[in-house]
N, C-alpha and C positions, 0 to 999 in steps of 0.2 A: 333224819328226814325233816324236811322244810316244815311240813305242816304239823308237827308236834308242838309247836309253840302255842297254839291254841288262839286266844283272844289277840295276842300280840300281833299277830299277821292280819287282823281283819283290815280289808282296805288296803291292803299291799299291791302295788302294780309292779310287774315284771315286763319289761318289754325289750326288744332286741332290733336289731337292724337288719338283721338277716337271719333266716332258717335254712338249715340244709337239709331238713326232714321234716318240715311242716306237716301237720296231719289235719285231715278233713274228715266229713262222714263218709261211711261205707269203706274205709280203708284208702280213701283217697289222699294224693299228696297236695298240699297248698304250695302254688308255685309264686315265689317271690324272689325279686332282684334285690341285691345289697343296697341300703340306704332310700329306698323306693317306696315303701309302704309303712302302713301303722300294723303293727305286730305286738299284741301284748296280752297278758293274762292278770286277772283280778282275782285275787283272794278276798272271799266275803264268808262272814260267819252266817249261817242260814239255819241255825237251831231252831227257828220258829215254823221252819217249813217240814210237814209230813212227807215222806218219800212217795207217797202216791201223787203228791202235787209238783213232782221235780218239773214238769213241763211249765210251771210258772216261770222258772229261770230262764228257759227259752224265750217265753215270750217279753219278759222285761228286757233281755239283751237284745233282742230282735228290735222291739220297739226304740231302744236307746240308739241303736244305729240308724233306723228310720229317721228317727227325731234329727240326729245330725244332718243327715243328708239331705232332708226337705227343708232344713232352716238354712243350710247353705246354699242349695243348688235347685229349690223348687220340686217340681213334679217330676213323673217319670219313674221313681223309685218304690219298688213293692217288696214285700215280704214273701220269700219261696218257701212254703212249708218243707220242713219244719222251721229250718234256721238258716236260711240264706238271704241275702239281699240282693235284688235284681234291679239292673237300670234296663227298661224294655226286656229284651230276651237273653240278655247277659249277665252273668254274676259280678258283682262288685266287693261283696264282703261275705264272710263266712263266720261260723261260731261252732265252737267244739267246747261243752261244758261237761266237767268231771265232778261227780259228787261223791261225799264222803259220809258215809251213814253210820251213827251211832246213838243208840239208844231210843230208836225208832223215830228220829228226826234225820233230816239232811245237815248234819253237823256243820260243814263248812262246804263250799264248792269253789271250782276254780274256773272263771269264764274266760276260754280262749277266745280271740276275737283278731280276724284278719281283713284288713280293707287296704284294697287297691287305691293307691293314690298316684304316685308319679310314673309308675311302670308304663311303658309304651309298647313292648313287645310280650306277647304269651304264646307258649306253645299251644295252651288250651283255648280253642277258638271260641268258647263261650264265655271267656273271661274279658273284664272291662276295667278300666281304672278312670278316676276323675280326670286326670291329665287328658286321657283320650276323650272323653265326654266334653270337656269344657275348652281344650286346647290351650291349657295353661299349666304350669306347676303350683303346687301348693305345700304350704308350711306344715311339715308333719307334726311339729311339736304342738302347733294351735289346734289343728284337728283332734290330737290326742287329748288335749286339756278339754276341749268341749265336749269330746266323747265320755270323758270320764264324768262330767258334770251330768251329762244326761242319761248315764248309768245310774248314778247315785240318787238321781230324782224319781226315777222308774223302781228302784230298788225301795226306796223309802216309801213309795207310793203301795208296794206289794206289802211291806212290813205293817202299813198302816190299815192293812185289811180292804184295798181296793182292786181285789183281783178281779171283781167282774167287769169293771171299767177297763182294766188292762187287757183282758182278753178281748173285748169290743173293741178296742183299739187295734189290736192285733188281726182281728177278723177284717176289719174295715179296709185295712191295707194289703190284703192278701192276693197275691199273684194269682191270676187265672180265675179269680172267683166269679162265678156265674157266668163264665165263658165255656163253650165247647171246645174240648181238646182230646186227645188221644193219650191214653195211658196204657201202663203195662203192669200186670200183676200176676206172679206164679207162670211166666211164659206167655201169657195172653195178652192181646191188645184188645181195648175196649174204648168207646167215646164216653165222655161224660162231662158232668159240671160240677166243680167245688161250690159247695153249697154252705159248708159250715166246718167248724174245728171245734170238737168238744173240749172241756177243760181238762181231760186226761191227755189231750194232745192228739186223739184218733181225728183223721181227716174223713170228713162226709161228702161223697161222692155220688150226683144222680146220675146214673146210667139208663140205657134203654131197659135193662131188665128190672132196675128199681134202686133203692139206694144201698150204697155199700159204704162200710167203715174201713178203714185203714190204719194200721200202728206203722211207727217208724220202720222204714226199709221194707214195708210190704207191697208198696207202689212207686212206680217211676214215671216222671213227667217225659212225655215223648214228643209231641209237637202240637 
């Protein structure tokens, strides 16, 4: 098994030009054409993180992607809770994190990142790429190198104990924050405003009936 080599693999980056069965949240498939996008996984030693703080890894990965996109392309990009990147109302990037727990710590994690770069056609209507937004193609290797720098910067900030500042940055770039929208939970639709995200990762939505808190997969964004 690849991850049995412990510290030797810390910082290892595995990337591919094509995925035949890319995974996303909720069991979704990540759609990607060959040699069009940035698809990579990063192995990180995270034994300073308690298992109850696993959302910290989602925060730093989301922020790294947001840093990259805003540095290159300015405004319009938001973090859709918990771990997607959106341009306006379309998805441009997604994250899938796998944690390996040992001795009451997250011993290591694998950060899976997919960023739509040069793909021009998607079966999924809510997907969008940088090429579609900017009407030009991009150097994927250059984007990958900058993204890795952004991940390292956010990861080191977490390691230095800057958790509250990282969460603040995450919340300040949140998709639909303080806007009235329609959500669904347990088969019921309701109107509400996203007002906060707790350090545990729970989403706080203010509804007509009061404030409600949702964990991962407990609420869907409708419109």
